N, C-alpha and C positions, 0 to 999 in steps of 0.2 A: 358654750357659758349662756346662761337665758339672760333673756331681757332685762331681768328684776337683777340677777347679779351684777350684770353691766352698768346697770344705774346706779346701785349699789356702791360697786365699787367708785363710781363718782364720787358719790356724794360723800363716800369716806376717805375722800383724796383732801384733805385738808391741810393745805400747807401754804404756810406764812411766809410766800415769797415775798422778797425786795419789800417788808413791811420796814417803816421806818420810824425804828426802834424810838422812844421818847418823844417824838413829837406831835402824839398825843395821848391823853392819859381821861380817864374816870375814876373818880376816888371816891364818890358819894355810893357806893353799893357794895354790896358781898360779892356779885360775878359780872360778867360783858362780855360780850362779844360781837363781831361785825364779821358777815359772809357776805360771798357773792352767790345767789343762790343754785344757778347751774350747775356750776363743778363744788359749790361747798368749800371755796378758798380762803381762808381767815385774810382780813383784813386787818384785826385790831383784838386783843384778847385780853381780860386781866380774869386771873382766875380762874379759867374757864371749864375745868374737870372734878371742881366742888361739891358735893354733893349739899345738896339745896331743897329747901320747901319753895316750891313753883305754885302753889296756889289753883286758880284757876286757868293760868295757864295750859294746866292739866287737858285742857278742851282740845286743845290743837289736837292731842292723841284720840280724844272723844270724837270729834269731827271725821278724823283720818277713818275709821274704823264705819261711821254711819255711811262715808261717802263710800268705802271701800262695798260695803254691804249693796248698795244702789249700783254700782259697778257691775258687779256679780248681779246681777237680776232680781237677787233676795229680797228688797225692798225696794221701793216706788215714792217719790215725792208723794205722789197723789196719794198715798197713803194714809190712810185716817186711824190713830192708835187711841184708844178709851186709859186715861187716868186711871194709875194704881193708887192704893193708899199709900204706899211708900214714898210713891214721886210726887204727889199732894203734899205729903205732909215734909218737906222739904225745905229749908229758911236761906237765908243769906238771898243772894242774888238771885232772882226768879219769877216768873210770867204768871203767875198766881194761879197755876193751873187746880183744879179743882176737883173730888172724889170724880169718876165717871166721865168728865169730861174727852169730849174729843174733839183731836187736832189732827192736823195731817203733818206728816213728816217733813214739810216744807217751810210750813209755820215753826214745827219744834224745829229744825237746822235753825232759821231765822232768828228765834229766841235765844237757841246758845249762843253763835255768833255774834249777834249783836246787844245783847242784854246779858250773853254768860247767865242762863238760867239755871239753875241747878236742877228743876224742877223737870223743864226738857231734859237734862241731858238722863237725868235717872230714868227716865218713861224710855227713852230710847235706847238705852242698856239694856232696861231687863227685857225689850220686846228683843234686839237681836242676839244678845245674851243667855237670853230663856231669863236672868236673874240677873242683879248688879255685879254677885262673883262670877261666874261666867263670862264676862263681858271685861270684868280686868282682868281675869284671866285673859283673854284676847289679846289685853292691850299689851300684857308684859309677854306677850308671845309674839305681836309688833315689834315691841322696841327688841327685844332679841334678834330678830332678823333683819333689824338696822342695825344690829351690831354695836348697841347704844350698852357701854358700861355703869354707868352713873346714873341710871334710872331706876326707878319700881315706881307702880302705881299701886294703890289698895285701893280706891274708888274713881268714877267717871265724871268727879267732880274739882277735885282739889282741897277738902276741906278735913282731909280724914291726922291720920297719924303718924309718927316719927319714919314710919315704915313707908311711906310715901316722899318720892323724892327724885330731884334732877338735876344734871348741871345746863351750865348756860352753854357748851358745846353741845350736850348732847337736844336741848333745846333747838337750836340751829338748825340741828340734821333732820326731828320732828320736822320743823316748819318747811325746813327745803322740799321735803318729802310731800309734802300735802300742797304747797304749792306748786312743784314742776307735777304730781302725779294730775291733781284736782284742780287748775287752776280757777275753773269755776268757783271755787268758794269764795272767791275775793269776791264775787259780785256780792254775797250775804257780809263780807267783811268791812267791805266801803263804806254798809249804810251809816250815813251815822242818825236819822231819824224815821221811824217807819208807825205801824199801827198793826195790832194783832186781833184776831177779832171786830175785822172792820164792819161787817154788818150783821152787828148783834148790838145788843142793849151795854154791852160792858166790851166797847173799846179798848185795848189796852196800849199805851202809847211808849215805843221802844226808844231807846235814848243811847249810843253805844258807850260802852264803859270807854272805848278809847277815842281820846280828844283831837288825835292830831290824824284823824280822820276827816274832819271839819276844817282844825286850826294848821294844819304841815299839810302845804302844796302834793299832791302825788300821793300819799299814805295813803295803804289798800285797806292795811289789817297790820296786825291779824288776832292777839290777843293778850288781854291783861292780867291782873292777879294780885290779889290783898288780903291779906292774913293778917294778925297780929303779930305772930311769929315770921309767915316770910317777908314781909312787909313790900313793899310796892314794886311790883312787878310787870315787865313788857318786852313782847314779843311782838317789833311793826318790821313792817315792812316797805319797800318804796323802788317805785321804775322810774329812770330818765334813760331816753332814750333806749339800747337795745341790752343795759342792766339793773337787773334788781339788784337790791341788796336784800337781807334780812338781819336786825338787829335786836339783841338778846340784854335785858336788865335786869337782874335778880335784887332783890333784899334795898331797895334802896329809902330814903329817911318819907318822900312823898311823893304823891304824884304829879304833884309841879316842877318838883326835880328830876324826877326819873323823866317825865316830858322833855324837859330843858335840854337833859343828859341825851336821850334818846336821836334827838334834833342834831345835837352837836355832833354825835360819832355817824350818825347818816350823811351830814353834811361831810364829815372829812373822807369820808369813804367816795362819794362822788367828786369833791374836788380833789382825790389824789390817784382816783383809778379809772381804767375807763374799759370797755371791753372790747377787743381787737379781733378782726373777722382774720382769723390762719388759713382754715380749708372752706371752700364753699361747699354747698350742697352739690353734690352729682361730679367733685370733682373726679377726673379719670384715678387712680393711686397702683390700678396694676391690668395691662391687658391680658386675660385668658385666654385660652385654647388648652378645651378640657373634651376628648372625645368620649364620657360619658355622656354630653349633653351634644343636644343639634337644635341649631348648628355650634360646634363648639367654641366658638369664638365670642368672646363677652367679657365685658367690663368689670371689674371693681369700684366701685365708688364710696364715696363720705355718702352717709343715709340726711345729713342736715347741715346746714351750716355750722363751724366749730366757731366760737368765739373765746380769746385767752383772757383774764384779766390779766392789765396794764398795769405797774407801777409809774411813777412818771420818771427812776434812773432804770429802767430795764428795760438792758438790751436785748432786742430780741434779733440778731444778729445768734445771740446761742442757742435760739429755739433747735432741734434736730426732733427726726423724726425716723419709726422705728413700725415697718411695718410684721402683721403676722397675718398670712394670707392664709394657712391655713384653720386657723380660728377667726379671720376675718372681719381684724381691729387693725388700728392703729394706733401708735401709743406716737403721744406729744413730750420732750425732755426740757428744760429748761435747767443747763448749766448739773445736766446728767440727772437731776431729779424727776421723776415722773412724774408729770402734773394731769395730762388729760389721755383719755382713753377713747376712740373714736371708733363707731362700729361701720363698716365695710359691709357694702350691699351689691347683687348683681344691676346692672343694668336694664335688665330684660329680665322675664319670667323664665327659669333654666326647665327646660324637657329632658326628660331622659331620654338618652340615645336605643335605636334598637340596632341590632346586631350590623342588620344593613345600613342603618346612618353612621354607627361606628366605621365601618369598612369608607363608604362613600366620604367620610369626617379626613381619615388615613391619607385616599388618594389626593384630594384636594390640598392637602396640605403638602402629598410628595412630590404634586404637580408646581404649588407654590413656590416649594424650594429651589 
């Protein structure tokens, strides 16, 4: 099983373990969800699967594809793009790119992350996808690969028709994927104010559309959204100690109410849940003896520290572990429900044994016994 699929299994393991029903609620929105980012485990949800307009929260997927291209080496932060007529003609939130203006990918991404720039989104979409339509196809393919069932994109900005939608659940999956795979995006989304074209005669002041990054301690992203039909939307994230949460609100009545509800939701999560270390990095799970390698002795160990989202009333004695040595993973169960799949790795680089080394290993084992 590939690393992408293993990560996907974790992201899609959205389990509502030990959620205290009716102890917390948000009513002034169409949909809301709160999850822990590493596992995707749900802490709170309200109408999480309804297909709704998401406005500029769309740009979570747009930014993901930009960073994917950079990661693949097809694009660089230092690349300079020339503004097309289509990009320059965009309305709504923008950084006022003019026709044939040149700007670096780094600054364009900053414009998207901080100011929700539609013109920068379209310019990068055209460059990556060949045209906007090609980029939209990439967006929908990526959503399909993430297993999103209630998402369809028609553009990279979120300003289009009824065939452009997502759900709070799907938005949370997209946000977790972006943060887990490209944590450097938070270096952009946590900026409250900055400038583009700093050294020109026409500097542009960027102010973050997500006011929580300034007024709520610890919030460092992720993306706002608003249109008349979508209402006020927000995907926000915050980390306290070793736990990061993502909240999504769709269709709130005002920016003020949306922000207040997001703060309440995040506070609820951090007050009632914690991340508990259950398996330490390099913990030996299985001692192996395999003559295909030389020396034949090695250990299968946990590939990183593994944490479990623990509610206040969660009984840790109900945790159980099941190893799959062939596929190199260990499953963690709570009350017989799968909640974590953790990768195993060898504690040394394995070298295939020659015929002589296989024979020597066999003799050594006979002597040892």
